[in-house]
N, C-alpha and C positions, 0 to 999 in steps of 0.2 A: 716404717718397716717393722715387720714382726718376725721374730725368730722362732722357729719350732725345731726341736731336736729329736732325732730318733737314735737311740743307742742300741745296737744289736751286735751280735758277733759278726766278725768278718766272714768272708767265704760265702758266696752266693750259691743258692740252690736253684735249680730250674723249676720254679713254681710259677703259677699263673698270677698275673697282676690282679688286684681287686676289681671286681665288676661293679660298675655303677648301675643304678636303676635304669631299666630299659625305657627309652623315650617312646612316645606314641608313634612318632614318625622318625625313621632313621635319617640322620643328617647327611648332607653331602659334604664331606670334609676335603678341603683343598690340601695339597701337599704342604708339608711343613716348611721350612726354610726360613722362616722368620725374617723376612726382610722384604722390602719392596724395592725394586729397582727404580730409582727415581731419576730421570734425567732425560736425556736424550731424545728419544723418539717416541715410541709408544709401545708399551708392552702392556699386558694386562694380566693381572693375576694376583698374586698375593704376596705378602711379605715374605716370610721365611722360605719359601720354597720355590716357587717357580713363577716367573712372571716376566717382566719387563720387555718391552719392545724397545724402546729407546728410552723409555722411561720405565720400562718393564712394568706393565700394568700391575701385575701382582706385586712386583717389587715396590712399585710406587704407592701402593695402597697403604703401606705402613710408613708414615712419616714420623721419624723420631722427634721432629721439631715441634709437633703439636703438643700443646699442654692440655691436660684434662681439666674440665671444670669440676665444681664440687660434686655435682650429680654423677659425672663420669668417674670421678675419683673414688666415690663410694662403690660404684659398680666394679671398677678394676680391682679395688682392694678385696671385694667379695670374691672375684675370680681367683685372686691370689690365695685366699683362704681355702676355697674349694680345692684348688690345685694342690696346696700343701697337705690337706687332709688325704687326698688321693695318693700322693707321693709318699707320705709317711706310712700309709698302709702297705704300699708297694715295697718300700724298703724293709718293713717288718717281715713281709712274706718272703722276700728274697734274702733275708738274714744279712742285710748290709748296714753298716754304720753310715750315718750321714746327717748333717744339720741342714735345715731348710731356711734360706734367707728369702724374704719377700719384699718386693718394692714395686713402684709404678714408674716406668720409664716412658716419658712422652705420653703417647695415647694407648699404652698397653701395659698389662701386668707382667711382671718379671719375677721368676722364681729360680733360685739357684740351689743345687745340692752341693754342699761343701763338706770338707773333712772326711776322714775315713778313706778307704781304698775303693773309689767308685769309678775307676778308669774303665771297667768293663761296661759301664752304662754310657760310654762315649762311642766305643766301637771304631771300626776303620773309617777314617774320614768323617767321623761324626754320625755314621748311619744309625747306630743304636740310639743316640741322642735324639735324632730327628724322629725316629719311630716313637720314642717315649714322649716326646713333646706332643705328637699328634694324639696319643692315647690320653694325655693329660688334658688337652684341649677338648677332646670328646667327653671326658668326665665333667668338665665345666659346662659343656653344652647340655648334657643330660640333666644338670642341676638347674640351669638358668633358661634353657631354651633359646639361647643366643650364641651365635658363632663367636668363638674367642680367637684373638690373635696373640694370646699369651706367649711369652718367650721363656724357654727353659734353658738353663745352662747347667753343666755338670763339671765340677772340678776346675772351673775357669776356662774351659775349652773354648767357648765362644769369645770370651774376653781376649784371650791370647791370639785367637785367629783374627779378631778385629784389628788388633795392634799390628800384626804382620801385614794385613791387607792395606791398612792405611799407609804403611811404609812403602809397599809396592806401588800404590797409587801415586805417592809423592815422587817416586823415582820415574814413573811413567810420565807424569806431568812435566818434570824437569826435562826429560828427553824430548817430548813433543814441543815444548817451548823453544828448545835449542835447534831442533831440526825443522820445525814447521810442518812435519809430516804426522799423519794420524798413526796411532799405535794400537794394535790389537793385542789384548792380553789372552792368557789361557782360559779355557772353559771354566766356568764357575757355577756354583749353585745360586739360587735367587738371593739367599742371605748374603753371600759373598759379593754378588754384583751390587747389591744395595749399598753395602759398605763402601765399595770402590766408587760408585756413582757419587755418593755424598762427599767423599774425600776429594774427588776431582772437582766437584762444584765449589767446594770450600777454597780450593786453590785457584779458582777463577777460570777454569776451562769447562768445556762441555764434554759429555760422553754419551754413548748410546750402546744398547745391547743388540747384538746381531747373531744370527744362526738359530738353529733349533736345538732343543734339549736332546741329548745331554751335552751338546757341544756349544751351547749358547755362551757367548763371551762378551766382554766389555771392550769397546773401542774408544780410546781417548782422542778427542778431536782438537786440532790446532785452533787458536783464536782466529776469528775472521776479521 
């Protein structure tokens, strides 16, 4: 893991994020969400943002359990470096303080902006964070020509949400085991569904995603 730091004055200004070199062909970027719904039935789409059908396709395309090989590790570390350079320039332009932490989690690069007052980069329900993650992925694409599933976190927002979702999943699993009835949870983003699917599977039950966006939700199923 490499640390890069940007130190600037607090107080962001509304300035544009740095532009990366234009690619020959404009990529088709999937919504962010960073997680793939794995489980259940069949969804298809992508990790962080929208996907799963019962396994939420997109949700399931991102499996945190996969380990990157040496070649993949080099590629993912390169993605992290490109993302960090882009975000460092972004923070400079926005006049925000922040340190950049880079890592590889499973089969994708992970970059976190920590330190300083960066709450404004999260936004309501993480909307600003999702948008910034997509911009960062696009910057990586323009440099490498390959679609990236890089995960961005700001101020520990995703890490905290993951903890809360795992607790929610544990409570749902306990309720389903006791009642023997399926339990539907509230609507969630693809990233949130992925976390819940993984937690339910780890607890020994199955789950699936039902409904259409933005009301797509996870249903925890009793054991058969």
